[in-house]
N, C-alpha and C positions, 0 to 999 in steps of 0.2 A: 312144954312152953318154956320152963326154966332152962332146960338143956339148950333149946334154940337160942334163948337170950344169952346164955353163957358162951355159946359158940360164936355168936356175933360179936360179943364183947371181946373174946379172945382174938378174933380176926382183926378187930379194930386196934387192939393193943399191938398185934404183930405188925400191922400196917404203920402205926405210929412209930414203932421201934425201927422199922425199915427206913422210914423217912428221916428219923433222927440219926440213924447210922449213916445214911447217905449224906446228910448235911455235915456230920462230923468228918466224914471222909473228905468232903470238899474243903472244909475249913482247914483241916490238918494238911491236906494236899497243897492248898494255897501257900501256907506258911513254909512247908518243905520246899516248894518250888522257889519261893522268894529267897530262902536261905541258901539253897543250892546254887541258884543263879548268881547271887551276890558273892558267894565263896569262890566261884570259878575265876572271878576277876583278880583274886589275890594270887593266883598261880601265874608264874612267869612263863609265857609262851614265846619262844625265840622268834618264830616266823609269823606271828600274829599281830597285826596292827591294832590301832584303837577301835576302828569301825568293826574289825573282825571280832574283837572281844565283846563289843556291844551286841552284835548279831548272835554270837555264841551264848551270851547271857539270855537273850530273848528265846533262843531255840530250847535251851535247858528249861527255862520257866514254863513255856507253853507245852513242851513235851511232857514234863512231869504233871502239869495241871490237867492235860487232856487224858492221861492215863488214870488219874484220880477221878476225873469226870466219868470215864467209862466204868470204873469200879462202882461209883455211886449209882449209875444207871442200872447196873446189874443187880445191885441190892434192891432197887425198886421194882425189879422183875422185868426189865426191858430185855428183849432179845437183841444182843449186840450184832449178830449177823445181819438182821434186818436193818439196823441203824447204819452199819457200814455199807450195806448195799445201797441204801437210800443216799448216803453221803457220796458214794461213787457216781451214781446217776446224776446227782445234783452238781457235782464237780465237773462232769462232762458237759452238762447243759450250760453251766456258768462259763466254761472254757470256750464254747462256741459263741456265747453271747458277748464275751469280752476278750476278743483276740488281742486288742491293744494292751490290756492289762497283762495278759499272758506273755506278750512280747517284752513288756517292761520287766516282768518277773524274771524271765530268762536272762535278759540283759543285766539285771541286778546281780544274778548269780555269777555271771561272767566278770562283772566289776569286782565282786568280792574275791574271785579267784585271781584276777590279774593285779588288783590293788595298785592302780596308778596314782592314787592319792588317799589320804586318811583324813579323819576329823581334825579340825583346826588348820588344815592346809589351806593355802590360798590358790585358787585355780581360776583359769580364764576359759570360758566356753562361749565362742562367738564374740559378741560384744559385751558379755556379762563377766565381771570379775568380782569375786567375793570369797569369804571364808566358809569352808565346809562345816556346817553345824549338824548335819545328819545324813547318813547313807542308809536308805531303806530299800526294801525289796522292789518297790515300784518307782522311786524317785530319789534324787539327791537334792538336798535343801541347802541354799547358800544365804549368807548375810552379806550384802554389798557394803562398800565403804561409806555410802550415804545412809546406812542402816535400813535397807529395804530387804524384805524376805522374798527369795526367788526359789521356786520349785522347778526343777528340770527333770523330765521323765528319763528313766534309765535308757530307753531306746535311743533318745536323742544324744545321750552321753556316749553311747557306743558308736553312733554314726558320725558324730562331730569330732573335730579336732579339739582336744582338751590339753591345755598347758598348765602344768603344776609349777607355780612360781616359787614355792617353798620346798621343793623336793631336795635340793642340795644346799649345803651350809653357806655357800658364797654365791654372789651374783655379780655380773659385770654391768657397769653403767657406761653407756656410750654417749659422750658429749659431742654434739654437732657444733662446730666452730667455723666461722669464716673470717679471713684476714684480707687486708688490701693487697693488691698485686705488688706494691712497692716494698712490702715488709720482707725482712730476712727470715726465711722459713726455719733455718737452723737456730736463730735466736728465739723464735716463737717456740720451737721444740724444747729448748732449755728452760724457758719461762714456765711452760706447762709442767715440765718435770719437777721444777722447784715448788710449784704450787701443790702437786701431788705429794711430794716428800713432806711438806709441812702439815698436810691434812691428816689428823690422827685417825680418821675413819677409813682412810685409803690403805689397802693392804700392800705390803712390799712384794709379796709373792701370792699370786702371779703378778709380774711387773706390769706397769701401765703400758698401753699400746698406742703408738702414734701412727696414723694412717692418713696419707694424702688421697682424698677422694677425687680430686680433679679440679678443673678450672670452671668456675661458675660465671654467670653473666656479669657479676661485679665483685667477685671475691675468689680467693683460693680456699677451697672447702677442705676442712680437716675433721677427722674423727679421732677424738682422744678418749680411750677406753681405760677405765680404772675399776678395780675390784674392791668389794666390800662384803662384810658379813650380811646375810640376807635381812637381818633385822635393822641394819644401818643403811640399806640401799637408798631409800628416798632422802634421808638426811645427807648422805654423801653426795648425791647428785645435785641437790639444791646448794649445798655449801661450795661444791666445786665450781658451779656456774658463777656464784657470787665472787669467789676468790679469783677466778680467771678474769672476770671483768675488771676487778680492782688492779690485778697485776698488769693487764694490758694498758689501763689508764696510767699507771705509774711509769711504764716503759714506753709510752707514746705509741703503742701498737694500735693501729686503726682497725676497728670492726666496721666494715663498710655497709652501706645500704645501697639499693639500686639507684644508678645514675642514668639519665637520659641525655644523649649528646645529639645536637643538630648540626648538620654540615650543609654548606651550599657550594656547589661546584666541586672544588677539589676536596678530598677527604681530610687534608691537613689544615684547611682553612675553616675557622669557625663561622657560624652563621651570624651576621651582624643583626642586632636588634635595636630598633629605634623606639624610644619611649616619648610619647607626646603628653605633656602635662601643662596645666595653666598656672601662671605665676600667682601666688596668693596676694601679691600687692597690685600688680598692674593688670592681671587678668590675661596677659599675653601667653601664648603657647610657648613652652620651653622644650627644645629638642635635645635629647641626649642619645648618643649612639653607644651601645654596649656590645662588645664582641666577647662572647664567652663560649668555652667548649661545653661546660656542664651547666644545665639550668635546673 
């Protein structure tokens, strides 16, 4: 009886020792994975962007931790071949049940390989524009300029047109300007050049671009394009519009608005307009005839 009791006690001690050893392996493995994944970020990778480093950190952490988990399970007496077989069957079942997730996962891998943008870049997807705050295996997460959180599935990112607004160090601001037909186009060009030269945010190289877009219904349409560093893009565009308006006012350059002309009979003769009003004193109607081209 004593031998049986001692045998059971020994087995319990071995079982407790195995559990303690498994827990120790998990704890040590967690800290090793944490330290290793953090240390990899200190290494300079020439062709690895910010989101690539984040994904590498996660892969190293989970890879080491899963290996330690398998070691802990082996200490507890689990047959790893059975566990791996069950995991394979489960993964196949999950794959059939979640084809959308699998598509997003594959698209996420393509995004990581292609690297069209990185974390902190500003991108435009459809009607959504925002800063990239996370690139995960299933989705890309954005923060819009009005501080909204937007999650876009990776499959949609692959299928949609994605514009990276901060990919290059400089951007071009296109100013749409209209002038009256009576204005001297060459003078307007010189005024715009002087405004761009005085603006400290406007780059000298590439040089500003003056383009005549054509004749509109009430104005000669002009596009004046100036370049700025990407962080100064909005400031330059706003300041240029303000300075162009002031320069046009100082030089009596008319910025027209739509006019409507009425003609009666001949195209060169304006339509006469008769206004009937009552005199404030006598109450009699007063007739005034006005002939005007533009009303």
